[in-house]
RODO-2510 file (C-alpha; in nm, 4 decimals, decimal comma):
residues 614
     n   res          X          Y          Z
     1     m    -0,4465     0,9502     0,2078
     2     r    -0,8122     1,0377     0,2541
     3     k    -1,0361     0,8163     0,0452
     4     p    -1,3366     0,8770    -0,1602
     5     f    -1,5590     1,0028     0,1199
     6     k    -1,2785     1,1808     0,1259
     7     l     0,3764     2,3431     0,0000
     8     l     0,4630     3,3430    -0,6313
     9     s     0,8057     3,2888    -0,6472
    10     a     0,9925     3,0186    -0,4701
    11     f     1,2847     3,0591    -0,2387
    12     v     1,5873     2,8909    -0,3731
    13     l     1,7491     2,6273    -0,1598
    14     s     2,0995     2,7528    -0,0964
    15     g     2,3985     2,5991     0,0639
    16     l     2,2481     2,2986     0,2372
    17     f     2,3385     2,0523    -0,0365
    18     a     2,6306     2,2439    -0,1863
    19     l     2,8857     1,9992    -0,0540
    20     t     3,0441     1,7809    -0,3135
    21     a     2,9850     1,4073    -0,3100
    22     t     3,3378     1,3560    -0,1829
    23     a     3,2908     1,6008     0,1019
    24     q     2,9607     1,4356     0,1957
    25     a     3,1344     1,1034     0,2204
    26     t     3,4072     1,2335     0,4501
    27     q     3,2334     1,4756     0,6866
    28     a     2,9028     1,4745     0,8672
    29     p     2,6283     1,7005     0,7288
    30     a     2,5897     2,0282     0,9141
    31     p     2,2806     2,0795     1,1292
    32     h     2,0145     2,3210     1,0030
    33     s     1,6786     2,4474     1,1206
    34     f     1,3277     2,4206     0,9832
    35     r     1,0318     2,5696     1,1640
    36     v     0,7118     2,7667     1,1315
    37     e     0,7274     3,1315     1,2338
    38     n     0,4774     3,4086     1,1620
    39     g     0,2790     3,1707     0,9434
    40     k     0,5684     3,0780     0,7163
    41     f     0,8022     2,7840     0,6768
    42     l     1,1564     2,8963     0,7565
    43     l     1,4665     2,7085     0,6516
    44     d     1,7672     2,8399     0,8438
    45     g     1,5562     3,1456     0,9196
    46     k     1,4662     3,2164     0,5545
    47     p     1,1235     3,1634     0,3948
    48     f     1,0982     2,8300     0,2157
    49     q     0,8312     2,6976    -0,0178
    50     i     0,7970     2,3210    -0,0039
    51     i     0,7447     2,1541    -0,3420
    52     s     0,7280     1,7863    -0,2580
    53     g     0,5952     1,4620    -0,3992
    54     e     0,4902     1,1359    -0,2373
    55     l     0,7036     0,8248    -0,2922
    56     h     0,6760     0,5059    -0,0838
    57     y     0,9891     0,2972    -0,0306
    58     p     0,8104    -0,0444    -0,0091
    59     r     0,6364     0,0185    -0,3410
    60     v     0,9665     0,0630    -0,5268
    61     p     1,2373    -0,2064    -0,5483
    62     r     1,5330    -0,0916    -0,3383
    63     a     1,7612    -0,1058    -0,6429
    64     y     1,5418     0,1648    -0,8002
    65     w     1,5152     0,4066    -0,5062
    66     r     1,7962     0,6267    -0,6352
    67     a     1,6516     0,6367    -0,9873
    68     r     1,3100     0,7458    -0,8632
    69     l     1,4610     1,0150    -0,6396
    70     r     1,6618     1,1521    -0,9323
    71     m     1,3397     1,1681    -1,1317
    72     a     1,1838     1,3696    -0,8483
    73     k     1,4710     1,6153    -0,8608
    74     a     1,4403     1,6310    -1,2399
    75     m     1,0736     1,7292    -1,2120
    76     g     1,1785     2,0214    -0,9909
    77     l     1,0799     1,8871    -0,6503
    78     n     1,2809     1,9942    -0,3461
    79     a     1,1402     1,7308    -0,1103
    80     i     1,0002     1,3793    -0,0964
    81     t     0,7160     1,2703     0,1284
    82     t     0,6807     0,9157     0,2558
    83     y     0,4715     0,7183     0,4964
    84     v     0,6262     0,4637     0,7340
    85     f     0,4562     0,1242     0,7094
    86     w     0,4429    -0,0355     1,0541
    87     n     0,3347    -0,3785     0,9296
    88     v     0,6459    -0,4371     0,7182
    89     h     0,8793    -0,3369     1,0017
    90     e     0,7211    -0,5309     1,2894
    91     p     0,5767    -0,8486     1,1347
    92     r     0,5568    -1,0108     1,4780
    93     p     0,5347    -0,8388     1,8161
    94     g     0,8782    -0,7131     1,9153
    95     v     1,0444    -0,8457     1,5986
    96     y     1,1715    -0,5542     1,3904
    97     d     1,3024    -0,5415     1,0352
    98     f     1,4841    -0,2376     0,8962
    99     t     1,6941    -0,4289     0,6446
   100     g     1,6904    -0,4564     0,2671
   101     q     1,3658    -0,3314     0,1185
   102     n     1,2650    -0,2091     0,4660
   103     d     1,5760     0,0048     0,5254
   104     i     1,3884     0,3329     0,5418
   105     a     1,6876     0,5150     0,6936
   106     e     1,8879     0,4351     0,3801
   107     f     1,6003     0,5547     0,1615
   108     i     1,6052     0,8868     0,3490
   109     r     1,9846     0,9147     0,3250
   110     e     1,9628     0,8550    -0,0507
   111     a     1,7052     1,1327    -0,0780
   112     q     1,9459     1,3666     0,0989
   113     s     2,2319     1,2681    -0,1292
   114     e     2,0108     1,3606    -0,4266
   115     g     1,9446     1,7074    -0,2822
   116     l     1,5955     1,6368    -0,1514
   117     y     1,4427     1,7092     0,1867
   118     v     1,2071     1,4561     0,3424
   119     i     0,8631     1,4896     0,4971
   120     l     0,8058     1,1882     0,7207
   121     r     0,4605     1,0473     0,7907
   122     p     0,5072     0,7805     1,0602
   123     g     0,1399     0,7340     1,1369
   124     p     0,1126     0,4882     1,3041
   125     y    -0,1933     0,4786     1,0768
   126     v    -0,1171     0,5627     0,7143
   127     c    -0,4186     0,4642     0,5003
   128     a    -0,2362     0,4819     0,1624
   129     e    -0,4412     0,2024    -0,0026
   130     w    -0,2098    -0,0224     0,1991
   131     e    -0,3062    -0,3397     0,3817
   132     w    -0,4978    -0,2368     0,6957
   133     g    -0,3609     0,1158     0,6706
   134     g    -0,0173    -0,0077     0,7730
   135     y    -0,1185    -0,1669     1,1025
   136     p     0,0336    -0,5111     1,1712
   137     a    -0,2301    -0,7856     1,1636
   138     w    -0,1167    -0,9338     1,4944
   139     l    -0,2891    -0,6494     1,6774
   140     l    -0,6189    -0,8180     1,5920
   141     k    -0,5427    -1,1380     1,7809
   142     d    -0,6890    -0,9666     2,0858
   143     h    -1,0580    -0,9474     1,9968
   144     s    -1,1213    -0,6744     2,2532
   145     i    -0,8710    -0,4278     2,1065
   146     v    -0,9994    -0,0940     1,9763
   147     v    -0,7455     0,0281     1,7229
   148     r    -0,6897     0,3977     1,6587
   149     s    -0,8092     0,4874     2,0074
   150     t    -0,6696     0,5460     2,3558
   151     d    -0,7332     0,1803     2,4403
   152     p    -0,4111     0,0714     2,6208
   153     k    -0,4178    -0,2581     2,4263
   154     f    -0,3617    -0,0444     2,1167
   155     m    -0,1603     0,2451     2,2569
   156     d     0,1015     0,0330     2,4365
   157     p     0,2250    -0,1487     2,1210
   158     t     0,1887     0,1774     1,9271
   159     r     0,4152     0,3599     2,1702
   160     r     0,6718     0,0779     2,1653
   161     w     0,6715     0,0931     1,7854
   162     l     0,7140     0,4704     1,7651
   163     l     0,9969     0,4648     2,0209
   164     r     1,1713     0,1954     1,8158
   165     l     1,1197     0,3916     1,4943
   166     g     1,2736     0,6967     1,6599
   167     k     1,5983     0,5060     1,7094
   168     e     1,6169     0,4606     1,3310
   169     l     1,4990     0,7974     1,2057
   170     a     1,5280     1,0682     1,4747
   171     p     1,9031     1,1081     1,3978
   172     l     1,8047     1,2020     1,0401
   173     q     1,6104     1,5143     1,1360
   174     i     1,7319     1,8439     0,9931
   175     a     1,8666     1,9811     1,3238
   176     n     2,0879     1,6717     1,3373
   177     g     2,2166     1,7295     0,9836
   178     g     1,9631     1,4992     0,8174
   179     p     1,7021     1,5793     0,5511
   180     i     1,3811     1,5319     0,7554
   181     i     1,2249     1,8757     0,7799
   182     a     0,8769     1,7779     0,8983
   183     v     0,7039     1,4905     1,0758
   184     q     0,3301     1,4331     1,0545
   185     v     0,1312     1,3430     1,3663
   186     e    -0,1087     1,0565     1,2869
   187     n    -0,2828     1,0863     0,9484
   188     e    -0,6100     1,2541     0,8538
   189     y    -0,7597     1,1632     1,1862
   190     g    -1,0456     1,4078     1,1314
   191     s    -1,1874     1,1722     0,8675
   192     f    -1,2076     0,9015     1,1341
   193     g    -1,2885     1,0640     1,4689
   194     k    -1,2427     1,3642     1,6927
   195     d    -1,0755     1,2284     2,0065
   196     h    -0,8172     1,4982     2,0733
   197     a    -0,6874     1,3074     2,3754
   198     y    -0,5884     1,0282     2,1347
   199     m    -0,4176     1,2761     1,9030
   200     e    -0,2301     1,4333     2,1946
   201     q    -0,1098     1,0908     2,3024
   202     i     0,0293     1,0161     1,9556
   203     h     0,1865     1,3632     1,9520
   204     h     0,3668     1,3048     2,2816
   205     d     0,4742     0,9535     2,1819
   206     l     0,6460     1,1043     1,8777
   207     l     0,8161     1,3637     2,0964
   208     d     0,9306     1,0888     2,3333
   209     a     1,0607     0,8978     2,0293
   210     g     1,2968     1,1886     1,9608
   211     f     1,1104     1,3701     1,6850
   212     t     1,1867     1,7100     1,8359
   213     k     1,4304     1,8500     1,5792
   214     a     1,1940     1,8812     1,2829
   215     q     0,8580     2,0549     1,2452
   216     l     0,5625     1,8473     1,3630
   217     y     0,2243     1,9044     1,1960
   218     t    -0,1152     1,7463     1,1255
   219     a    -0,2947     1,6868     0,7947
   220     d    -0,6676     1,6620     0,7217
   221     g    -0,9288     1,7503     0,4679
   222     a    -1,0312     2,1135     0,5042
   223     d    -1,3723     2,0242     0,6429
   224     q    -1,2260     1,7688     0,8832
   225     l    -0,9427     1,9911     1,0109
   226     p    -1,1176     2,0948     1,3368
   227     d    -1,1600     1,7304     1,4369
   228     g    -0,8148     1,6038     1,3382
   229     s    -0,5798     1,8911     1,4188
   230     l    -0,4092     2,0039     1,7387
   231     p    -0,4016     2,3719     1,8377
   232     e    -0,0294     2,3684     1,9167
   233     l     0,0712     2,2304     1,5742
   234     p     0,0535     2,3657     1,2188
   235     a    -0,2219     2,2072     1,0110
   236     v    -0,2074     2,1350     0,6385
   237     i    -0,4979     2,0327     0,4162
   238     n    -0,5424     1,7539     0,1620
   239     f    -0,7573     1,7742    -0,1501
   240     g    -0,7923     1,6732    -0,5138
   241     t    -0,8207     1,8383    -0,8525
   242     g    -1,0434     2,1435    -0,8620
   243     d    -1,0562     2,2067    -0,4879
   244     a    -0,7519     2,4311    -0,4383
   245     k    -0,9169     2,7749    -0,4258
   246     n    -1,2125     2,6637    -0,2180
   247     d    -1,0141     2,4577     0,0327
   248     f    -0,7351     2,7099     0,0793
   249     a    -1,0063     2,9678     0,1524
   250     k    -1,1314     2,7361     0,4260
   251     l    -0,7780     2,6978     0,5623
   252     h    -0,7373     3,0764     0,5724
   253     k    -1,0574     3,0977     0,7739
   254     l    -0,9659     2,8171     1,0130
   255     r    -0,5974     2,9018     1,0476
   256     p    -0,5607     3,2653     0,9341
   257     n    -0,2014     3,2844     1,0556
   258     g    -0,0922     2,9923     0,8404
   259     p     0,1207     2,8257     0,7287
   260     f    -0,0565     2,7392     0,4063
   261     m     0,0219     2,4008     0,2580
   262     n    -0,1548     2,1316     0,0614
   263     g    -0,0249     1,8137     0,2259
   264     e    -0,1679     1,5814    -0,0409
   265     y    -0,2613     1,7014    -0,3875
   266     w    -0,4337     1,4018    -0,5432
   267     a    -0,2844     1,4101    -0,8916
   268     g    -0,4431     1,0772    -0,9818
   269     w    -0,6405     0,7952    -0,8243
   270     f    -0,6203     0,4263    -0,7415
   271     d    -0,8027     0,1242    -0,8816
   272     h    -1,0343    -0,1366    -0,7349
   273     w    -1,0749    -0,4877    -0,8701
   274     g    -1,3810    -0,5074    -1,0923
   275     e    -1,3895    -0,1351    -1,1648
   276     k    -1,2447     0,0748    -1,4440
   277     h    -0,8867     0,2048    -1,4413
   278     h    -0,8636     0,5676    -1,3307
   279     t    -0,7039     0,8450    -1,5321
   280     t    -0,7197     1,2158    -1,4572
   281     d    -0,6956     1,5526    -1,6355
   282     a    -0,3228     1,6354    -1,6477
   283     q    -0,3655     1,9847    -1,7913
   284     k    -0,6249     2,0818    -1,5323
   285     q    -0,3912     1,9617    -1,2586
   286     a    -0,0950     2,1496    -1,4079
   287     d    -0,2997     2,4699    -1,4169
   288     e    -0,4044     2,4222    -1,0547
   289     l    -0,0472     2,3443    -0,9498
   290     a     0,0618     2,6693    -1,1141
   291     w    -0,2019     2,8634    -0,9194
   292     i    -0,0985     2,7038    -0,5867
   293     l     0,2684     2,7853    -0,6411
   294     q     0,1909     3,1391    -0,7574
   295     q     0,0136     3,2065    -0,4263
   296     g     0,3305     3,1088    -0,2417
   297     y     0,1600     2,8015    -0,0946
   298     s     0,3509     2,4801    -0,0335
   299     i     0,2463     2,1452    -0,1753
   300     s     0,3103     1,7721    -0,1747
   301     i     0,1868     1,5884    -0,4839
   302     y     0,0165     1,2572    -0,4075
   303     m     0,1490     1,0542    -0,5804
   304     f     0,4673     1,1659    -0,7582
   305     h     0,5249     0,7958    -0,8225
   306     g     0,2806     0,5328    -0,7041
   307     g     0,4676     0,2136    -0,7811
   308     t     0,3332    -0,1267    -0,6816
   309     s     0,1726    -0,2769    -0,3712
   310     f     0,3837    -0,5881    -0,4122
   311     g     0,2798    -0,9141    -0,2522
   312     w    -0,0281    -0,9021    -0,0333
   313     m     0,0009    -0,5326     0,0554
   314     n    -0,2981    -0,3837    -0,1281
   315     g    -0,5649    -0,2330     0,0920
   316     a    -0,9379    -0,1925     0,0425
   317     n    -1,2186     0,0573     0,0933
   318     s    -1,5444     0,0050     0,2737
   319     n    -1,8184     0,2263     0,4106
   320     g    -1,9502    -0,0612     0,6209
   321     k    -2,1532    -0,2058     0,3361
   322     n    -1,9536    -0,2080     0,0149
   323     y    -1,6121    -0,3751     0,0130
   324     e    -1,3707    -0,2618    -0,2594
   325     p    -1,0277    -0,4294    -0,2659
   326     d    -0,7477    -0,2414    -0,4428
   327     t    -0,5395    -0,3788    -0,7268
   328     t    -0,1736    -0,4712    -0,6906
   329     s    -0,0768    -0,1894    -0,9254
   330     y    -0,0521     0,1516    -0,7611
   331     d     0,0212     0,3317    -1,0861
   332     y    -0,2124     0,6109    -0,9694
   333     d    -0,1891     0,7919    -1,3049
   334     a     0,1099     0,9680    -1,1473
   335     p     0,3847     1,1754    -1,3175
   336     l     0,5955     0,8591    -1,3091
   337     d     0,4128     0,5448    -1,4128
   338     e     0,4222     0,2186    -1,2219
   339     s     0,7608     0,1243    -1,3696
   340     g     0,9165     0,4673    -1,3035
   341     r     0,8909     0,6082    -1,6538
   342     t     0,7719     0,9615    -1,7228
   343     t     0,4179     1,0324    -1,8338
   344     p     0,2906     1,3502    -2,0067
   345     k     0,1926     1,4712    -1,6597
   346     f     0,5634     1,4732    -1,5598
   347     s     0,6540     1,7214    -1,8343
   348     l     0,3567     1,9455    -1,7588
   349     f     0,4376     1,9606    -1,3878
   350     r     0,8086     2,0075    -1,4576
   351     d     0,7368     2,3091    -1,6765
   352     v     0,5019     2,4607    -1,4177
   353     i     0,7505     2,4190    -1,1325
   354     s     1,0398     2,5564    -1,3369
   355     k     0,8371     2,8628    -1,4365
   356     a     0,7197     2,9251    -1,0787
   357     t     1,0639     2,8879    -0,9199
   358     g     1,2828     3,0242    -1,1970
   359     i     1,5003     2,7171    -1,1597
   360     t     1,5908     2,4874    -1,4451
   361     p     1,5833     2,1371    -1,2983
   362     p     1,8397     1,8687    -1,3816
   363     s     1,7930     1,6862    -1,7092
   364     v     1,5550     1,3930    -1,7050
   365     p     1,7448     1,0648    -1,6709
   366     s     1,7068     0,8164    -1,9533
   367     v     1,5432     0,4832    -1,8733
   368     d     1,5813     0,1624    -2,0708
   369     p     1,2494     0,0466    -2,2178
   370     p     1,0690    -0,2607    -2,0845
   371     a     1,1103    -0,5765    -2,2889
   372     a     0,9117    -0,8838    -2,3784
   373     i     0,9871    -1,2300    -2,2412
   374     p     0,8804    -1,5272    -2,4538
   375     a     0,5881    -1,7328    -2,3312
   376     v     0,6649    -2,0346    -2,1194
   377     k     0,4378    -2,3260    -2,0446
   378     l     0,4002    -2,3972    -1,6745
   379     e     0,4557    -2,7731    -1,6965
   380     r     0,5054    -2,8628    -1,3302
   381     s     0,2255    -2,8413    -1,0772
   382     a     0,1193    -2,9110    -0,7197
   383     s    -0,2370    -2,9507    -0,5987
   384     l    -0,3327    -2,7417    -0,2977
   385     w    -0,5159    -3,0423    -0,1549
   386     q    -0,1988    -3,2497    -0,1455
   387     m     0,0093    -2,9777     0,0208
   388     l    -0,1990    -2,8924     0,3259
   389     p    -0,0222    -2,8399     0,6605
   390     k    -0,1341    -2,9902     0,9886
   391     p    -0,4749    -2,8473     1,0816
   392     v    -0,6001    -2,6972     1,4047
   393     a    -0,9086    -2,8670     1,5463
   394     s    -1,1676    -2,6250     1,6808
   395     k    -1,5318    -2,6274     1,7778
   396     q    -1,5538    -2,2648     1,6710
   397     l    -1,4273    -2,0873     1,3647
   398     l    -1,0923    -1,9137     1,4038
   399     s    -0,9691    -1,6172     1,2055
   400     m    -0,6271    -1,5826     1,0442
   401     e    -0,5204    -1,3603     1,3311
   402     d    -0,6221    -1,6253     1,5841
   403     l    -0,3699    -1,8545     1,4110
   404     d    -0,0952    -1,5873     1,4033
   405     q    -0,1439    -1,5512     1,0276
   406     a    -0,1508    -1,2182     0,8468
   407     y    -0,1978    -1,2803     0,4727
   408     g    -0,2863    -1,5434     0,2171
   409     y    -0,5603    -1,8048     0,2542
   410     i    -0,7276    -2,0072     0,5291
   411     l    -0,9117    -2,3369     0,4796
   412     y    -1,2073    -2,4499     0,6901
   413     r    -1,2949    -2,8208     0,6671
   414     t    -1,5778    -3,0164     0,8223
   415     f    -1,7431    -3,3573     0,7870
   416     d    -2,0373    -3,2433     0,9992
   417     t    -2,2795    -3,2688     0,7062
   418     s    -2,6013    -3,4444     0,6156
   419     a    -2,7304    -3,5468     0,2739
   420     g    -2,9695    -3,3103     0,1000
   421     d    -3,0161    -2,9587    -0,0334
   422     f    -2,9217    -2,6776     0,2001
   423     d    -2,8659    -2,3045     0,2236
   424     l    -2,5029    -2,2518     0,3257
   425     v    -2,4470    -1,9199     0,5038
   426     l    -2,1055    -1,7725     0,5823
   427     d    -2,1620    -1,5085     0,8466
   428     s    -1,9116    -1,2213     0,8082
   429     l    -1,7011    -1,3528     0,5221
   430     h    -1,3660    -1,1755     0,4836
   431     d    -1,3205    -1,1841     0,1893
   432     y    -1,3509    -1,4380    -0,0949
   433     a    -1,4601    -1,8003    -0,0467
   434     s    -1,4380    -2,1024    -0,2753
   435     i    -1,6709    -2,3798    -0,1572
   436     y    -1,6010    -2,7469    -0,2283
   437     i    -1,7903    -3,0709    -0,1666
   438     n    -1,5591    -3,3718    -0,1712
   439     e    -1,2943    -3,1565    -0,3406
   440     k    -1,5299    -3,0428    -0,6199
   441     l    -1,5819    -2,6670    -0,6553
   442     i    -1,9531    -2,5933    -0,6272
   443     g    -1,9491    -2,2141    -0,5979
   444     t    -1,7847    -1,8961    -0,4765
   445     l    -1,8901    -1,6133    -0,2468
   446     d    -1,7435    -1,2637    -0,2708
   447     r    -1,7595    -0,9966    -0,0007
   448     r    -1,7092    -0,7423    -0,2772
   449     l    -2,0547    -0,8381    -0,4073
   450     d    -2,2067    -0,8664    -0,0591
   451     q    -2,2502    -1,2420    -0,1063
   452     n    -2,2768    -1,4651     0,1991
   453     h    -2,4987    -1,7623     0,1144
   454     l    -2,5088    -2,0407    -0,1425
   455     s    -2,7592    -2,3148    -0,2215
   456     i    -2,5717    -2,6443    -0,2151
   457     h    -2,6410    -3,0134    -0,2621
   458     i    -2,4606    -3,2585    -0,0338
   459     p    -2,4727    -3,6108    -0,1866
   460     a    -2,4191    -3,8095     0,1305
   461     a    -2,3855    -3,7722     0,5045
   462     k    -2,0347    -3,7037     0,6294
   463     s    -1,9345    -3,5549     0,2928
   464     r    -1,6329    -3,3284     0,3146
   465     l    -1,7146    -2,9583     0,3044
   466     d    -1,4172    -2,7292     0,2378
   467     i    -1,4341    -2,3509     0,2460
   468     l    -1,1168    -2,1854     0,1177
   469     v    -1,1060    -1,8154     0,2098
   470     e    -0,8710    -1,5515     0,0697
   471     n    -0,7719    -1,2286     0,2423
   472     t    -0,8039    -0,9929    -0,0563
   473     g    -0,6844    -0,6918     0,1465
   474     r    -0,7788    -0,5428     0,4821
   475     v    -0,9795    -0,2219     0,4730
   476     n    -0,7541     0,0804     0,5246
   477     f    -1,0113     0,3570     0,5747
   478     t    -1,3110     0,4386     0,7992
   479     t    -1,4014     0,2764     1,1317
   480     v    -1,4482    -0,0526     0,9454
   481     i    -1,0771    -0,1087     1,0126
   482     r    -1,1625    -0,2061     1,3689
   483     g    -1,3211    -0,5345     1,2587
   484     e    -1,0905    -0,6414     0,9770
   485     r    -1,0077    -0,9940     1,0893
   486     k    -0,9738    -1,2334     0,7983
   487     g    -1,1434    -1,5630     0,7242
   488     i    -1,5002    -1,6371     0,8332
   489     t    -1,5315    -1,4109     1,1323
   490     n    -1,8551    -1,5327     1,2865
   491     q    -2,0118    -1,8698     1,1981
   492     v    -2,1170    -2,1081     0,9210
   493     t    -2,4666    -2,2492     0,9111
   494     l    -2,6355    -2,5215     0,7054
   495     a    -3,0134    -2,4859     0,6927
   496     g    -2,9852    -2,2447     0,9851
   497     k    -2,7844    -2,4798     1,2075
   498     a    -2,4335    -2,3724     1,3084
   499     i    -2,1480    -2,6127     1,2302
   500     t    -1,9251    -2,6590     1,5348
   501     d    -1,6662    -2,9169     1,4310
   502     w    -1,3804    -2,7802     1,2202
   503     q    -1,0332    -2,8575     1,0980
   504     i    -0,8669    -2,5271     1,0125
   505     y    -0,5594    -2,4933     0,7918
   506     s    -0,3394    -2,1841     0,7942
   507     l    -0,2164    -2,1099     0,4413
   508     p     0,0018    -1,7964     0,4396
   509     m     0,1519    -1,8985     0,1013
   510     s     0,4920    -1,7796     0,2207
   511     a     0,7181    -2,0449     0,0613
   512     p     0,5577    -2,2054    -0,2477
   513     d     0,9026    -2,2906    -0,3869
   514     k     0,9319    -2,5535    -0,1121
   515     l     0,6328    -2,7516    -0,2427
   516     a     0,6737    -3,0833    -0,4225
   517     f     0,6030    -3,0115    -0,7894
   518     h     0,5519    -3,2844    -1,0491
   519     t     0,4593    -3,3181    -1,4161
   520     a     0,1158    -3,4740    -1,3654
   521     a    -0,1780    -3,2576    -1,4769
   522     c    -0,3459    -3,0488    -1,2083
   523     t    -0,6866    -2,8855    -1,2324
   524     g    -0,8533    -2,6528    -0,9840
   525     a    -0,6739    -2,4962    -0,6882
   526     c    -0,3162    -2,5581    -0,8039
   527     f     0,0333    -2,4176    -0,8032
   528     y     0,2039    -2,4106    -1,1442
   529     r     0,5770    -2,3729    -1,2000
   530     g     0,7915    -2,2893    -1,4995
   531     t     1,1154    -2,1234    -1,6070
   532     l     1,1332    -1,7846    -1,7745
   533     q     1,4389    -1,7590    -1,9961
   534     v     1,5795    -1,4072    -1,9948
   535     d     1,8565    -1,3058    -2,2372
   536     h     1,8511    -0,9318    -2,1652
   537     i     1,7524    -0,8174    -1,8161
   538     s     1,4995    -0,5365    -1,8210
   539     d     1,1639    -0,4464    -1,6726
   540     t     0,8671    -0,6338    -1,8098
   541     f     0,4969    -0,6846    -1,7426
   542     l     0,3733    -1,0388    -1,6877
   543     d     0,0572    -1,1108    -1,8836
   544     t    -0,1961    -1,2746    -1,6484
   545     n    -0,4807    -1,3171    -1,8970
   546     n    -0,4497    -1,6961    -1,8978
   547     f    -0,5343    -1,7259    -1,5301
   548     t    -0,8405    -1,6795    -1,3132
   549     k    -0,7700    -1,5761    -0,9542
   550     g    -0,4529    -1,6231    -0,7555
   551     f    -0,0984    -1,5029    -0,7132
   552     v     0,2465    -1,4906    -0,8779
   553     w     0,5992    -1,5321    -0,7401
   554     i     0,9227    -1,4659    -0,9346
   555     n     1,2541    -1,5999    -0,8005
   556     g     1,0981    -1,6040    -0,4543
   557     h     0,9655    -1,2475    -0,4747
   558     p     0,5898    -1,2246    -0,4068
   559     l     0,4857    -1,0201    -0,7087
   560     g     0,1122    -0,9718    -0,6691
   561     r    -0,2427    -1,0829    -0,7308
   562     i    -0,4204    -1,2200    -1,0363
   563     w    -0,7928    -1,1681    -1,0849
   564     n    -0,9598    -1,1980    -1,4222
   565     i    -1,2329    -0,9463    -1,3319
   566     g    -0,9799    -0,6719    -1,4183
   567     p    -0,8967    -0,3992    -1,4781
   568     q    -0,5351    -0,5031    -1,4119
   569     k    -0,4235    -0,7731    -1,6556
   570     t    -0,0445    -0,7489    -1,6158
   571     l     0,1915    -0,7518    -1,3183
   572     y     0,4945    -0,5229    -1,3139
   573     l     0,8142    -0,7292    -1,2916
   574     p     1,1171    -0,5081    -1,2143
   575     a     1,4502    -0,5935    -1,3755
   576     p     1,6405    -0,6194    -1,0417
   577     w     1,4275    -0,9216    -0,9528
   578     l     1,5354    -1,1063    -1,2678
   579     k     1,8617    -1,2738    -1,3593
   580     q     2,0126    -1,3637    -1,6920
   581     g     1,9145    -1,7148    -1,7941
   582     a     1,6639    -1,9212    -1,5970
   583     n     1,4090    -1,7509    -1,3707
   584     d     1,1675    -1,9401    -1,1508
   585     v     0,7993    -1,8451    -1,1858
   586     i     0,5200    -1,9896    -0,9716
   587     v     0,1509    -1,9173    -1,0230
   588     f    -0,1269    -2,0125    -0,7851
   589     d    -0,4681    -2,0256    -0,9512
   590     l    -0,7943    -2,1101    -0,7742
   591     e    -0,9401    -2,2355    -1,1002
   592     g    -0,6297    -2,3559    -1,2758
   593     a    -0,5909    -2,5861    -1,5736
   594     p    -0,2862    -2,7612    -1,7189
   595     g    -0,1018    -2,6282    -2,0221
   596     r    -0,1370    -2,2569    -1,9526
   597     t     0,1455    -2,0159    -2,0368
   598     i     0,2822    -1,6907    -1,9024
   599     e     0,4927    -1,4275    -2,0785
   600     g     0,6369    -1,0810    -2,0351
   601     k     0,4969    -0,7870    -2,2316
   602     p     0,6754    -0,4570    -2,3021
   603     t     0,3701    -0,2530    -2,1989
   604     p     0,1302    -0,2795    -1,9062
   605     m    -0,2407    -0,3494    -1,9270
   606     l    -0,4075    -0,1700    -1,6385
   607     d    -0,7325    -0,0900    -1,8139
   608     g    -0,8338    -0,4319    -1,9411
   609     s    -1,1968    -0,5354    -1,9716
   610     v    -1,3683    -0,5689    -1,6368
   611     h    -1,6525    -0,7758    -1,5032
   612     l    -1,8528    -0,5025    -1,3369
   613     q    -2,0550    -0,6017    -1,0347
   614     p    -2,4289    -0,6287    -1,0927
***
């Protein structure tokens, strides 16, 4: 997904998914062909117009995959597009996870069973407002690595990853009887660089991984297409509302023989913390969608359903100066909202697609409404200061990646202090720091606001200075990605003198339920625990207005971030993560106070009041 610098009549799908459910269960799907010939997409030798929509499997609870895919079919789509997110599948070098929520092969098989083709975007870079564009953080442990380049330190693990991914997904290509009709090579590389040798290397790695039985292609903005495309592969273009006629004209000029496809039609936009919630013009988009389809062009709507960047998986934007972390919600003002319910945009697009294709789509499935959950007081607590792990002693500052840590917080502690008034400077802060003297919060610094220094008073020599730093999301766009280590990535100075005596605590926040909670009051950086009583299991939206900045877990599921600067003031809590009766909720708040409550609301608040940056 390219960020803010940033496939007439249809041919009816016939025969490929005509098998009954029983027949599908008892005999292997027949192989088919999908290719580009004479500037057109051909399915089994017949012209085919792709009408797809983007849907990301990690952003939707696995229990809801089938429901979302049925909604896609009900809007009239004939395909689903998805990225593959390297960081969730290889959390540590050589350790792979394709189970549960990460079972992408099952997601693709479910799409096929619902009569949908699949466009696969394996990257390895995906952007997508996703943490570090989908790269695993462990790549950054080597400080000399140059990601997204031909640097062997990057390309060797990339190749190993793509070969491993091929074992999972190459059997699901269309010529093998699967639903994958197309596979994208890299992702909008023209918005990043123009090293065609790098692009060729990724191309050949995908071929070596077995992606030879579907159509390979590249995708870029129209203006960036010469830099990001490969002459031997079809090229599609990505753009937003209002750009269709102009950008397709550019594509005709650059690639007059076609094919002609909009690989991402930005039918919405994403949100940053501290900025207003985005909404877009549904009618204008519907009119433009109609025009695209009438020309016989193919399209993939970004996003059909955005969902949620659960846990720590939100990304961020930066042009090298401004840092803009994304919210946990990825609602995107899409045809399906964050919880998978239709919006007015869904009906408009459905009508346009039906009129263009002459096909009446399946009826729209009914969805139970979200429900409220009564407020509960979080009566048990645990102070962060009493739950610290064993530190690492270091003369120099270490980043999260140096400590084999990907997400969460990192604490830097020193007693190398003198009494007096000083200017504290954190050189290259990534991303949000809370500064404490003798466990008392004296200020915060925020990369988002380009803050890096604080005037402080130290009451006595050898006072304890603590700097607690949060990774609020690695940048997922522009060359800034190459330096996205987290923590304090250079040095700390007091009155211009570097501190070189540190105790460093790795705080990935991976198992807060294992902490020792008690009933004593806790103020400041604290974990709070309570029990949500649920009589009727349904989706809900946790109201986070009573908290400042932190994180929420439900029954062990990392739900997402809290930040009172807005605009997001609720967290989507899907019904499959709840159980009837008692449900464990844990909240971490950097500026917590005892007696606060949390409750479930039947509607989200994604456009709450914001504290805009000065």
